[in-house]
SELOSE-327370 format. One record per residue (C-alpha): x, y negated, z; residue in three letters. Coordinates in steps of 0.05 Angstrom, whole numbers, plus 5000, padded with zeros to 4 digits. Each point is the difference from the previous one (the first is absolute). Layout:
BEGIN
XYZALA ...
This chain:
BEGIN
154654780987MET 499849255026LEU 502849554936LEU 503349315016ASP 497449424960GLY 505650154945VAL 498150774997GLU 492449824997PHE 500349504943SER 504850484958LYS 494550545011GLN 494349724988LEU 503649624931PHE 500950704977LEU 493550285010SER 496949304973LEU 504450284935ALA 497350605001LYS 492249725012CYS 495450374944ARG 493649735018GLU 497849735063THR 503749505055LEU 495849685060PHE 504349555030VAL 497949775076CYS 503949415031SER 498649435052ALA 504149524963PHE 500949934927ILE 503949554959LYS 499549884930LEU 508150084977LYS 499950645034ALA 493350224960LEU 504049754932GLN 506450325014SER 502250444950ASP 499350705047GLU 492349845001PHE 497949674940ARG 505350444950LYS 497150645027TYR 492949945013LEU 497549594929ALA 494350464981GLY 498950395069LYS 493949865049ASN 502649595053VAL 496649815061THR 502449345043VAL 497149895071ILE 502849385037ALA 497349825076ARG 499949154970TRP 498449745065GLN 499449334987LYS 505949715045ARG 504450514959ASP 498549674941LEU 501649285022LEU 505850275026CYS 503550384943GLY 499350565039ALA 495450264932SER 499349744932ASP 493149714966LEU 502450204938SER 500750695019VAL 492750064971TYR 500349714940GLU 506750484976PHE 496850635018CYS 492849814957LYS 505149874950SER 503350655004GLN 492750265002GLY 501050215071TRP 495450115056ASN 500949415061PHE 496149955064GLY 501649865069VAL 498350165078ASP 501949455051LEU 502350505046ASN 504250334971LEU 507650175029HIS 501650574965GLY 504950144942LYS 499250664952ILE 501250134923PHE 497550604979LEU 502350214933VAL 495350564955ASP 496650075060GLU 506350465024SER 504549665030GLU 498549525050ILE 506049465028PHE 497649815069LEU 503949465040GLY 501849275025SER 501449724929ALA 495349434969ASN 500149984924LEU 503549485002THR 508349804970GLN 502350005079ARG 496050635021GLY 501850454934LEU 507649734996HIS 498849634929LEU 504449435008GLY 506149935033LEU 497750035072VAL 494750535025GLY 496550095066ASN 503550545050HIS 492850514988GLU 498850705010PHE 495650574971GLY 499250644973THR 496250364944LYS 495850535006ILE 496250554951SER 492649704995ALA 495450535032GLU 491749984986SER 498549755062ALA 505449484991ASP 496649804935LEU 492650065038ASP 502749415043LYS 501849564956ILE 493950024962GLN 496049995058LYS 503949305014PHE 498749804928ILE 492950055008GLU 499149765064SER 504549395010GLU 502349774935VAL 496949334965THR 501249974924TRP 502049304978ILE 497149784936ASP 500349204965ASN 493949835031SER 503550225076LEU 505849784984MET 497749304985ARG 497149945071LYS 505950215023LEU 505049474966LYS 495049475017TYR 501250275072ASP 506749914999ILE 500649324954GLU 496549565057HIS 503850475060SER 507549674973VAL 500149495056ASN 497350485053GLU 504849855069PRO 498950685029ALA 502250474946LEU 499850665057ALA 492649845014SER 498149884923SER 493950434978SER 495750164936TRP 493849565005SER 494050375021GLN 496249984932SER 507050414974VAL 499750435056LEU 493650184986ASP 501750214936ILE 506450355017ILE 498550355065GLN 497550634984LYS 493950185059PRO 503150335060ILE 495450645024TRP 505150425036PHE 505749855047LEU 506050395042TRP 501049955074VAL 505549674998HIS 497249394945GLU 496449835066LEU 501449405041ILE 501150255073PHE 499949295042SER 495749444999THR 502649304973PRO 500749765070GLU 505050555018ASP 504249854933LEU 500449175019LEU 503250185056SER 503550694985PRO 503150475050ASN 505050404957LEU 499750515052ASP 494650254975ASN 498850494942GLU 493149754971ASN 503049275000VAL 506650234960VAL 495450424955HIS 496149384988ASP 505449574981LEU 503050434959ASP 493250154958LEU 498749294994LEU 506849754983GLY 501949575054LEU 504849865055THR 500649615057ILE 502949414962ASP 494249884948ASN 493750165050LEU 495549585009ASN 492049904983ALA 500249864934ASP 505350504979THR 496150555035LEU 493849774968LYS 503750014926LEU 503750765019ALA 493150295015PHE 496849674940LYS 504850504959ARG 498650675042MET 496150544974ARG 496449975060LEU 496549254989PHE 499050334920GLY 495950565032TRP 496449545043MET 498249574941ARG 497950644965THR 495150275050ILE 497349295024LEU 499049804918LYS 494650635004ILE 495949525067GLY 501749805068SER 501150555052SER 499750155069SER 505250255042PHE 497950655013GLY 499750044917GLY 505249804993ILE 504450505045SER 495550564960SER 502349704933LYS 507149965024LEU 500150745024HIS 497250194927SER 505049524970SER 506850415032ILE 503650524968LEU 504650245050ASP 498350795011ASP 497849975062PRO 496549385005LYS 500949615065PRO 496250075048TYR 493449545002ARG 501349835070ILE 506649774955ASP 496549674943ILE 495749655059LYS 506749615022ASN 501549944931TYR 493349664980ASN 501149495059LYS 506449784976ILE 497449904926ILE 494649525030PHE 505049565035GLU 503049884930TRP 494349884975ALA 498649515049ARG 507149674990PHE 499349964925ILE 493349615009ASN 500649714928ASP 498050664968VAL 496750405060PHE 494149755038GLU 497350435069ILE 492949965021GLU 497950295060ARG 491950094991PRO 497150435063ASN 506450085022TYR 503650444953SER 505749644956GLN 498649984933VAL 505449804942LEU 499649644935SER 502749784940LEU 499549195004LYS 500849954920GLU 494150595002THR 494749595050LYS 501749374958ILE 497850364929SER 
């Protein structure tokens, strides 16, 4: 049954009041006051609680999430982790009830104040397949925050308070190397279908262009070479490219083979389609020339990470 924001929050809080052992929370944005509310802290003392947020740098700089959430979770003995690509919102109570919807773990999202957002969600019984998906997500995508990593994040934040382009703020590469797990697998919908040149002069009647702008989180109002590069660096595809190239340089054919092996879709795309996707990957590598380098020994393109060549 579809629940509106008030109904969703009411049923979630009733479930939390009956929580016996575990709570798993997955929310892109998390505010400290929401976690400190009676609805959470009162009923979850002594419980096994896991909290996961997105924590893109811009989320913290603009106040969509609070850096202090980590210290609070630590004080409660709760696990706290991040996934920079997180967008979903899930509350799993005692591995039996799942609350799934649009509400973030914030006061407005869960109607913990006088004014709440217009949210929708639903409550379902958790099945073994659901629990398996959540476990795989935890194992493959989540980075757990500890005091050492927290110090690095705080340093990055403290040295970014005067950044003029908040929307384009990103963690330093030294932080990303820790917080981003290696990406070995992709779905086709996570690939980009257009070249940088196609997107810089977009034809919005082209479905591939529309798909890519949506994937990159860009509109024609904030589209230029700089925003395009920054948006691409946030993609899982960019993470996959860095993951496979950290092992060593690879030829065009080698990248095609690795891409074909990495695609999770069943059935997999035809190899001719993989080759076309790979051509576009090389165009983006040429565009992101501060990270990648393309050479042509014996007329066969070879793709490398500049950082590995320096070291």
